[in-house]
Every structure is written in C-alpha cells, then in structure tokens.
C-alpha positions, 0 to 999 in steps of 0.5 A: 500500500502507498501512502501519501504526504499530506500537507500539515499547513493549513491553506489559508484564504490568503494563499487563494487570492489574488495580490497585486504586484509590481515587476521591474526588469532590466534586461541586457542590452545586448539582446537583439529587439525581436530577442527582447520581444520574445523574452518579455512575452515569456516572462508575461507567460510565467505570470499568466501560466501560474493563474495571474492576470497582467494589467499594465506593462510600460517600456522604459527604454534603454537606461544608464545604470547606476553601476556596472552589472555584468560589465554592462553599464545600460540596461532595458527597463520594463515595469509590469503590473499583475496579480498573482497568488503570494505562494506563486510568487517565490516560483516567478522569482527562482524563474527570473534568476535563472534567465540570462536576459535579465540583469536584474528583477525587483518583485514588489508586493502592493500593500492592499 
C-alpha cells in the first residue's frame, strides 16, 4: 500500500486570493529587439501560466545603470503590474533569476 504525504499546513484565504504586484526587470542591452520581445512574452507567460493576470506593461527603454552589472553600463527597463497568488511569487522569482537575459529584477507586493 502506498501512503500519501499530507501537508499539515492549512491553506489560508490569503494564499488563494490574488495580490497586486509590480515587477521591474532590467534586461541585458545586447539583447536584440526581436529577442527582447520574445523574452518579455516569456516573462508574461510565466505570470499567466501561474494563474496571474497582467494589468499593465510599460517599456521604459534603455537607461544608464547606477553601477555596472555583469560588465553592462546600460540596461533595458520594463515595468509590469499584475495580480498573482502569493504562494506562487517565489517560483516566479526563481525563474527570473535563471534567465541570462535579465540582469536584475525587483518584485514588489503592493499593499492591499
């Protein structure tokens, strides 16, 4: 007989409700425009595949960085506002950290 592991952590109402987030991404400036659009689409897919909804995306363009990151002095900035379950935000951040095209990211939970 196979026994199943049962999670002892109760599911709270906060874990099932969508929360507002803002995500700022800094892309490597050497990424070609077509590859940049693909990377932005893939990032949006990461959010929507986890049950999130994107409300706004703003491309801020290329800007000078305050300090060099991975030998880059400029980066392409993107701001995305979306809703997502709080439990899924850590998985999103883990995926963003593994991307070679993203220099930095900042995920901010908006107050409700």
